[in-house]
N, C-alpha and C positions, 0 to 999 in steps of 0.2 A: 646240468648247470644252467641256471636261469640266464636269459639274455636281456640286455637293456637297450632301449632305443634312446639315443642322445641326439638332441638338436644342436648342430654346430652353426650357430648364428654368424660366426665370422667367416663361414665358407658359403659363398653365394655364387650364382652363375656369372655375375659381373661384379667387378672387372675381371680381367683374365687372371690376375694374381690370385683372387679368391677362389676361382674355379680350380686352379692348379693346386692350391693349398688343400682343397677337399680331397683331391686324388692322393696327395702326399700323406694325409692322415690315414686314409684307408690302406694305402700300401704299407706304411710303417707298422701300423697296428697288426695287419695281417701277417707280415713277414717276421716281425720281431716278437709278437706276444700271442695273438689270437688268430690262427689260420681260418677259423670259422666266421670271422667278422664279415659283415656285408653292409651295403649302404645304398641309398637312393636319394633322388631329388624330390622334395615335397614342399609345396607352398613357398617356393623360391629360396629354400635353404637345403643344406646337405644334412641328412640324417644317418647316423652310424648305429648299427645294431651289433652289439658285442657283449662279451662277458664282463666288460668294464661298465661301471656306472660313471657318472660325470666326474666324481672325485677320483676314482681309480684312473680314469683317462688322463686327468690333469697330473696325477702323481707319476704316471708312466713317463710322460714327456719331461717332467721335472727331474726325475732321478735315473731313469733307465734308457731313455732314447739314445740310440747309437747313430750318429750321423753316417750317412751312406758315403762311401768313397766316390767323390765326384772330382775328377781331375781332367785337365785338358793339356797334356804334355805336348800336343801339337801346336799350341798357341804360344807366341812369344811371351805373353803376359800370364801364362799359366803357372809360372814359377820354376820351371825346369830348364828353360832355355835362356834365362837371364842371369846376370852376375850381380845385379843389385835390384832394389825396388821392393815394394810392399808384398808382391806375390812371392818373391823368394823368401822374405821374412816369414810369411805365413807357412810355407813349406818347412822352413827350419823349426818353427814353433811346433809343428806336428811331429817332426822327428824327435823332439825333446819332450813331448807331452807325456805325462806319466799316468793320467787318469785312465782306468780300464776301459771306459766306454769309448775312448779314442783309439783303441787298439786296431780296429779295422782300417782306420786312416793311416796309422803308422805302417801297418803291413803293406798297404797299397803303395805308399811312398817308397819303401824299400824295394819292392818288386819293380817299380818304374825305374829306379836307379840302375837296375841291371840291363835295361834295354840298350843294346849297343849303339843303335843308330842315333840315339839322343846324345850319347857321348861323342860320337863321330861329328854330329852337327855342332856341338859346343866347341870341339877341337878345331873344326874347320872355320867356324866363325871367329874364334880367338886368333887363329893364324891370320885370317883376312884382316881383322882389326889391327893386329900388330904391324902387318905390312903396310896398311894404309897410313898408320901413324908414322912409320919410317919414311914413307913416300912424302908425307907432308913436311917432315924435317928436311929432306933433301930440297924440297921446293922452296922452303923459307931461306935456305942457304944458297939457293940458286945454283945447285949442283945437279947434274943429270942423274936421274934415278938409274941404278945399275940394271942392265938388261935382264940378268938372271933373277933379280928381285921382282922385276916387272912381270916376268913369266910366272913366278911363284904366286904373285898377287892375282893374276888372271886365273890361274888354276884353282886357287882358294875360293875366288868369287864364283866360279863355275861349280865348284863342289858344294858350296852353300846353296846355290840356286837349285842344283840337282836334288839335294837331300830334301829341300823344302817341297819340291814337286812330288816327291815319292814317299815322304815320311808317313803319311796316313796309311797308304797301302802296305808299306813294308812293316810297320810296327803293329798293325791291327792284331795279328795272330799272337804277338808277344804280350799284349795287354792283359791284365787280369780281367776276368769276366765282368766284374762289377763296373770296371771302367769302360768296357766295350759297350755296355748299355748306354752310358752317357754319350759316347762317340756316335752310336746309332741314332740317338735322339737329336744330335746336333748336325750330323753330316751323313749323306747317302753316298756311298762309294759305288760307282758303276763302271762299266767297261769304257765309258767315254769321258769320265771325269768325276769330280766331286760336286755335290749339290748341298747347299746349306738349308736347314729347316728354318722357315720364317719365324716359327715359334721361338727359336733360340738364336735369333739374330743372324750373324754371319759366322757360323761354325762355333757358337758359344760366346760370341762377342757382340756387344751393342755399342758401337763407337769405341770408346776407350774402356768401357766397362766389361771386364772379363767375368763371366757368370760363375765359373767354377771357383776362381780366386775369391770373389766376393762371398760366395756361399761358404767357403771354408773359413774365411775371416769371421763371418757372422756366427757360424757354428762354434768356433773356438770361443768367441765372446760370450755366447750363451752358456756354454759348459763352464766357463770360468766365473760366472756370476754366482752370487750367494743364492741359496735356495729360495728365499722369499722373492728375490728379483726374478728368478727363473719362473716361479709360479705366476707372477704378474705378466711376464711376456707370453706364457702359454695361454693364460686366461684371455689376454687381448687378441692373440693371433687366432685362436680356435673358436672362442665364444664371443669375440667382438665386444667385450665389455669395457675395453678402453682403460684397463687398470695398469697396463704395462707402460713403461717410459719409452717414448719415441726418441729416436736419435737422428742426427743428420747423416743420411746414408743414401746411396744411389739405389733406385728401384728399377731403373731402365724403362723399357717399353711396357711393362706389365700392368701398371696402375697409373694411367694418365693424370688422375686427380691428385696424385701425391708427388709429382715430379718437381713441384715448386716452380720457380721462374717468375716473370713479371706478373704482378697482381695476384700472386699466390697467397698473400697474407697482407697484414697492415704494412705500410711502407711501400717501397718501390719493387722489391723482389723478395720472394720467399725461398727458403731452403727445402730440399727434399727430406721430409721427416717421415720415418717409417719405424715400425716394430721390426727389428732385425730378424726375428723368428719368422715373420711373414715371408721374407726372401728365402730363408732356409727351407720352409715347408713347401714353398712354391717350386723350388728346384727339385725337391724330393718327389713332387707330383709329376713334373715334366719328364722325369725318367721313364714314365709309362709310355711315352710317345716314341719309344725306340721301335721303329718299324721292323716287321719280320722280314727275313731274307727272302722267303718265298714270294712275298708280295712285291718286293722291290725287283726281283728278277722277272716277275710276270709283267711288270710295267714296260710296255714296248716303247714308250716315249718318255725318256728320263726328264726330270724337272721337278717342279714343286709337288706334282701329284704323287711322288713316291713316298711322301710323308702322310701319316694318318689324317684323313679328312682335310687335307691341305691342297688348295687349288690356286690357280691364277686368278687375280682380281678381275672383276667385271663391274663397270660403273652402273650398278642397278641397286634399287632400294632407296629409301628416303634419306639415308645418311651418306650416300655415295653416288650422287648423280653426276658430278663433274667428271669428264673424261680424264682430266689430269690426275684424279685420284688413283685410277687403275694404272696409269702410266708410271707413276712414281711410287707404286706399292710393291712391297715384297711378296704379297700374296694374301690369301685369306685362309682362315682355319674355322671349321664348323665343329663345335664341341657338343657331343651328344648329352642329352638329358634323359635319364631313364626313371620311370615312376615306381618300379618295384625293386625290392632289395636284391642286390646282385653282389656276389663275392668278387674278390680281387682277380681270380683267374678269368672269370667271365668278362669283367670290365677290361682287363689287360688284353684279352683276345679281340674284343671289339676295337680297341684303340690301336693295337698292333696291326690288325688287318686293314682298318680304315676303309672298309668296303662301301663305296657308293658308286653304283654302276648304272649305265644306260644300256640295256641289252647286255652285251658281253664286253662293253668298253667301260673303263673306269672314268668317272667324272673328272674333268680337268679344269673347270672354270666355275665361277659362282653360279652361273645360269645352269650349267650341267648338273651340279650337285643339287640344285633346287629341283630339277627334273627327276633326278634319281630318287629324291625323297618323295616327290609326288607320285611316282610310279612304284613306291615301296622297294626301290632297288637299294635298300640299306638293310643292315642287320635288324631283325625284328626285336621288339621290346624297347625301342627308343621312342620316346614321346615327342621329342623336339630337338632342335639344335640352337645353340647360341653362336651367332656369327660374329667373328672378329676380322677386321682388316688391318694389316700392318701398313699404315699410311704415314706419309710425311705430314706432320702436323705442327712441328715446332722447329722452324728453320729447316735443317736437313735431318732432324732426328725422326726416327720412326716410333710410332705409338700404336699399341694394340687398341684400336678404336672399335667400340661396340657398334655393330651394324644391325642390331635387333635380333629377335628370336624368330625361328621358323619352325612351326609345329608340323609334325608328321601327320599327313592326312592323304588318303588315296585320291588321286584325280585320274580316273581311268582314261579320259580323253588325252592325257599328256602323251600317251604312246603314239598318237597321231603325228607328233612332231618328228618321229623317226623318219617320216616320209620326206622331210626337208633337210635332214642332216647332211647329206653330201653337198647340196647347194649351199646350206648355211656355212659349212666349213670353208668352201672356196670363197664365198662372198665375205665372210668374216675375216679371212686372211687378207684379202685385198683391201677391205675397208678399214682395217686396223692399221694399215701402213700410214706413217706420218705424212706421206706425200699424197694420200688419197684426198680427193675433193671433200670439203666439209659435208656436203649433202649426203654422201654415201656413209660417212662416219655417223652422221645423225640418224640415217635410216637404220644402220646396224644397232645403234644404242636403243632405238625405239623397239626393234624386234626383241632385243635382249630384255628390256624392261617389261614388255608385254608378256613374254614367256615367264619371267620371274613372278610377276603379279598373279598370273593365272595359277602357277604352281603353289603359290603361298595362300591364295584366297579362293581360287576356283570360280566357277560360274560361267554361264554362256556369254555374258557381256564381256568378260575378260578374255575369253577365247576369241570372241569376235574382234577384240582389239589386236590379237595376234594376226588374224586374217587381214585386218586393215593395215597393220604395219608391213606385212608381206606385200600387200598391194602397192603401198607407197614405195617400197624398195624396188619392186618390179617396174614401176613407172619411172623411177630415176634411172634404172638400168636401160630402159628403152631408149633414152636419149643420151646414154653414156657409152657410145660405141668404143671410144678410146679406152675408157676405164675397164670395161668388161672383157675386152680382148677375146681370146679364145678359151679362157679358163672358166668364165661364169656363164652358164647356159640359162635360158629362161626356166622358171619353175613350171612344171607340167605334171598332170596326172594325179593331183591330190585326190584322195578317195572322197566319195560323197558323204562319208562320216564327218568331214569337216563342216558340211552344211548344218548337220544336226547339232554338232558341238558348238557352233558359232551363232546359231539362231537365237537372237535375244528378244524376239517379239516386237521389234521396233519397226516403225514405218520405213526408216532408211534401209533396213535389211530387206524388207519386202520389195521395195522398189529396185534395189540393186540385184536381188535374186532374180526378179522377173527379167531384167535387162540382160543379165549374164547368160540366160538360156536361149537367147534369140539365135536362130539359125536358118539356113536355106534347105528345105526338105529335098530339093532337086539336086543338091550337092554341087551346084555350079559356083556358088559363092560360099566362102568360109563362114565360120562362126563370128560372133561379135568381137571376139578377142583380136582377130585380124584387123579390126578397125581401130583398136586401141594402141597396138604396138606392132613393130615390124617383126613378126614371127611367122614361121611355117610349122604347122603342127600336123600330127598324124598318129597312126598306130603301127608299131613295129611287128615283127614276126612272132613275138611273144605276147602279142595283144596288149602291150603297154603303150600308153599315150606318151608321146615325146614332143618336144618343141625345140626348134633351132632359130637363131636369129636370121632374119632375112631382110637386110637393109634395102633391098630392091623392091620390097613390097610397097606398092603405091596405095593400097587400101587403107593403111593406117593414117587416120586424119586427126587423132587426138593431139592437142597442143597444150600450152600452158594457160589457155583461156579458161573461163569459168565453166561450170558444169552445163548450164543450158546451151551455151555456144557449142560445146563439144558434142552433146547429144544430138543437136540439130545437124551438125556436120556429119555424124555417123549415119543418121537417117538419110540425109541427102546422098551420101556416098553409096549406100546400099541400094537406093532407088536407081541411081545412075548405073551401077554395075548390073542391076537386074535388066535394064534396057539393053546394055551392051552385050550381055551374055544370053539374051533371048529367053529370060525366065518367063514361064507362063503365069506366075503369081509373084507377089512381092516377097523378097527373102526376109520376112518378118515373122516366120513361124516361131514358136516358143515352147518351152517345156513347162513353164509355170507363168500364170498371169498375175498381174497386180490388181488389187481391188480399186474400184472407182474412188473410194474414200482416200486411198493412198495417193492416187493421181491428183485428186483435189488438194491434198496436203502439199504435194510438190508444187502445184500451180500457185498456191497461196504463199509459198515460202515457209510453211510450217515444218517441212522436212529439211534436215540439215544437208546442204549440198556437199560439204566436205565429207561427211560420213557416207553419203550415197556413192560418191566418187571412189573413195578408198575401198569400200565394200565391193563395188563393182569390179575394181581391179583385182581384189583378192578372190572373189568368187569366180572370176574368169580363169583362175588357175586350177579350179576343181574340175575333175572329169565328171560331168553330169549325165553322161550317157547311161549310167547304171544307177541313177539317183532314185532311191525308193523312200526318201525322207517324207514323212507325213507332217507337214508344218501348217499350222493354222494361220489364216490371214490376221493381220492386226485388226482388232475390233474396238469400236467405240460407239457409245450412244449419242455422242455429239458429232453427227455426220456433217462434213463440210459441203457447202453447195458446189456443184460442178458447173462451170460456165457453159452456156449453150453453144458458144463458138467452138469449144473443144468437141462437143457432141457432134456438131456438124462436120468439122474437119477430120475427125478420127475415122469417119466412114470411108474416107479416101485412102487410108493408110492401114489396111487390114491384110493379113496374110492369105485370106481366102474370101470369096464373095460373101457378103452378109446375107442372112436369110430374111426374106420378106414373105408376105402372104402368098405371093405367086412363085415362091421358090428362091434359090440363090440368084443374086443379081450381080453381074460382073460390072465393076466400076474401074475404069481406066485411071491410072495414077496421073496426077497433075504436078510435074516437077517444079513449076514456077511458084507453087504455093509457099514453099519454104523460104525462098528469097524475099517474098513479100512480107512474111511474118518476121523474119530477121531484120527487115528494114522498118518494122513497126507499123506496117500497113495492114492492120487486122481486117478492117472493113472490106478492102479490096480482095483480100484472100478469101473471105467468107462468100462474097458475091461470085468469085470464080469457082468456089467449091459448089455453090448452089447450081451453077450452070452445068458443071460436070455431072452432078447427081441427076439433073433433069435429062441430060443426054443419055443417062443410063436407065431412064424410065421411072425414076423416083421423083416424088414431089416434095421438096423441102418447104417447111413453113418459114415465112419471113418473120423478122423481128417486129415488135410492136412499134407502129409509126406514131410519131409525136410531132405536131407542128409541120414544119417544112423540111424535116430531115430527109436526106437522100437515102436511097436503098442501101448504099455501102455504110452510111453512118448509123443505120439501124443496128449493125452488129458491133459497133465500136463500144468498148466497155473499159472505162478507166481503171477498173479493179483488176483487169487481166493484162499481164505482161506478154506481149506477142512473142517475145523471144522464149520465154518459159513455155508458152503454149506450143511453139514449134518443137521444143525439146520433148514435151509431154507426149507428142504424137508417136514417139518411139516406144513408149511403154505398151507391152502387150496386155490385152484385156480378154476376159472370157467371152464366149458366145452369148451367154445370158446378158452380160453387161453391154455387148454390142446391140442386142435387141432393145435394151433399156435406153441406150443413146438414140437408136433409130426412132423409138416412140417419142423421144423428146423433141426431135427436129423434123421428122417426116410426117406427111399426111398419110392417113390410111389409104391404100389402093382399093378401089371398089371392085368387088367380084361381080360376075354376071348376075343381073337381077337386083343388085344393091345400088344405093345412091351414096356417093362419097360424102362424108360429113365434113 
């Protein structure tokens, strides 16, 4: 039998209603007519491959489609627990309907009528209602309510409450299988309680809109139409040709553009106008989101994550940046888009399992599911996901708001984030508290946004943003002793792969990387991280790097001041500690040097201070003792000039004696240089440096004399900020660059038999 491919233009990934309609068409065709049918997403629409051609598909829905039994007897508005109202009238119409295609609905109603607990509930509620009415009568007549009647009312009220609390668990086994599917799509029953699926509101309710009752009313209306009108409704719902008549009917959260309201049309307010078959097919598709029991039982942490691809909301992405969005959200759902034809069984398995995992843990937030996708921790064959957030957008109403598409693409470096998972969990829990200081909530959102952006788009620059965000959070924690308490420890021991993944080739990264590797080879003074924050780090018996807060640490000198001020303070502290601890050389050894071009960029202000600072804090969290990363210096043909004052002063701030023609030359440090520079007295600092160099046997060249300038004024350069120059002295440079600086400011030393030039 030949197969036909039909383009269903009315079934698109967005809005949510159209996505669910697509699933409904596939499910109904496969279950009722063509078990071999398959479908895929292609060019933004749903394509069905079936024995049906377009006309046959239309005719099937017009004449043969049998509505699926979708009932919610657990809801008061479901039609079984009420004495009056539209829902009860709908159930009565089904009982009396004679069309053969409605037989499955009639059978389901008759079976539900036999569930004893529903009868018990109605009886208890009728008894309670009668006793309350009797009590009101006594009250009006100002006659004391009989004690026996009061006890009976109390007992009836408790009975109603008890049945309400246990009705789902007690009746589940008694429901017909087809109704159980709807129950599982709406509600997850666990050992600790019931959880509603955000996809279907609150247990199949959206405010006062009861989905099953609305579905049944629309299904009956469709069946009772004349054939021509049914044809128009099908043509509009499935093929989007707009030939069907729209009516005023509630669509709920599923299609925000059709809910009506203010400015919805000409005039002050518009009604909600829909093709009723849209709602019917949407509910038919939503049935596929009935989660499997095995998956639910395997979920160790009950909640939104027990439903397929449904997670807690995270304020990340262009459509959801405000923190209040996630606070007032029911959750998010990520709907898979697959590019190859797949049958109903395959699609149902993917949806039922809803597997999006990080390692062995199921994703439970928007950021985590993005990580799972980036690490391919999802079922294969999925091309992308359409993300919807159930957000408050119209007063207190929830709408399924589109949050964009997320393509599936492997980002191998995303696995590095597993190294911060324990820390991120504890920090995220504390920072998400409403009472947490705003700076910590802001730091958390930045980390989440950076992770999300990297998972979605990849690239070293975006991974670098993750490192910067972590550095910012660490800095906030360093001064947040009360907030961090005993639960949030410093980040420590990130692998050197973080350096490779975050290296973006920028000047800022080069400068920060060079600073982060500064250490004392004698081991008397700690690494540079100890000058940034009050931590005590080391290596445990398992050879893993650890860090603990140490608020008694006096080596930490980083404040809220600007970057040059802090770098100069760090340099001054390390020099002071070197003298105090009796170090034979300055504790300025390094694992990687910065190029002179990068240092010149810092001195001129061409390198961003904020980026350097955040990257420094981030790179300080990395264990660089085993760093084998091969990273190139930032290169440019447009080399920046390096001030001669830096070349002169840097010779006094080296981790080892500089090489001269007569061998290594020991130069004693001069602690008073830094205060002079920070006070803006560059000329005096340079003269003092020249004296120190002469005392070490070196001959510095003076600056060019002009007019009557004093010797200190010869070094004064209006283009150089002395404060930035003081900070730049901390940057480590290579031995070859040291020689280049020496040649720039020192006279050659004559060897025996030579005449000094």
